[in-house]
C-alpha positions in Angstrom: 0.0 0.0 0.0 1.2 3.5 -0.8 0.8 6.8 1.1 -1.4 8.1 -1.7 -3.9 5.3 -1.0 -4.8 6.7 2.4 -8.0 8.6 2.9 -8.2 11.8 4.9 -7.5 11.4 8.6 -6.4 7.8 8.1 -3.2 6.7 9.9 -0.6 4.1 8.9 2.9 3.1 9.6 5.8 3.7 7.2 7.4 0.5 5.9 9.7 1.7 3.2 10.7 4.9 1.4 11.8 4.2 -2.2 12.6 7.4 -4.1 15.6 9.5 -5.1 18.4 9.5 -2.5 18.3 13.2 -1.9 14.6 13.1 -0.9 15.1 10.0 1.2 17.9 11.8 3.2 15.7 14.8 3.7 12.7 12.8 4.8 14.8 10.8 7.2 16.4 14.0 8.6 12.8 15.2 9.4 12.1 12.0 11.2 10.1 10.2 8.5 11.6 6.7 9.2 10.3 3.2 8.9 7.9 2.4 11.7 6.8 6.0 12.1 3.0 6.7 12.2 1.9 9.0 9.5 -1.6 10.6 8.8 -3.1 12.3 5.8 -4.4 15.7 7.0 -5.5 17.4 3.7 -5.4 17.0 0.0 -5.3 19.8 -2.6 -8.4 19.9 -4.9 -6.6 18.1 -7.6 -4.8 15.7 -5.2 -1.4 17.4 -5.4 0.2 18.2 -3.0 -1.0 16.3 0.1 -0.4 17.4 3.6 0.7 14.7 6.0 1.4 14.7 9.7 4.1 12.7 11.5 6.0 13.3 14.7 3.8 16.3 15.5 4.3 18.5 12.4 2.6 18.9 9.0 4.6 18.4 5.8 3.4 19.0 2.2 4.5 16.2 -0.3 4.1 16.1 -4.0 1.9 13.2 -5.1 4.8 11.7 -7.2 6.9 11.6 -4.1 4.2 10.3 -1.8 3.6 7.4 -4.2 7.1 6.1 -3.3 6.4 6.0 0.5 5.0 2.5 1.3 2.9 1.9 4.4 0.8 -0.6 6.3 -2.3 0.2 8.2 -1.8 1.0 11.9 
């Protein structure tokens, strides 16, 4: 399952981040690690970007990047 598959206010646990190395490093520096709970807070009208919440703060992600974050339901 991918992060883009979550509905609004639905939570899940991150299992894998599979995107370009620069983005992986940035997300990990922010605390977006495997096993972290993540929740979709809002989606733009056309679905891009999406606002997610993890570790107490909100982060906007492009849809193409969010597709590369794999999750499992919490």
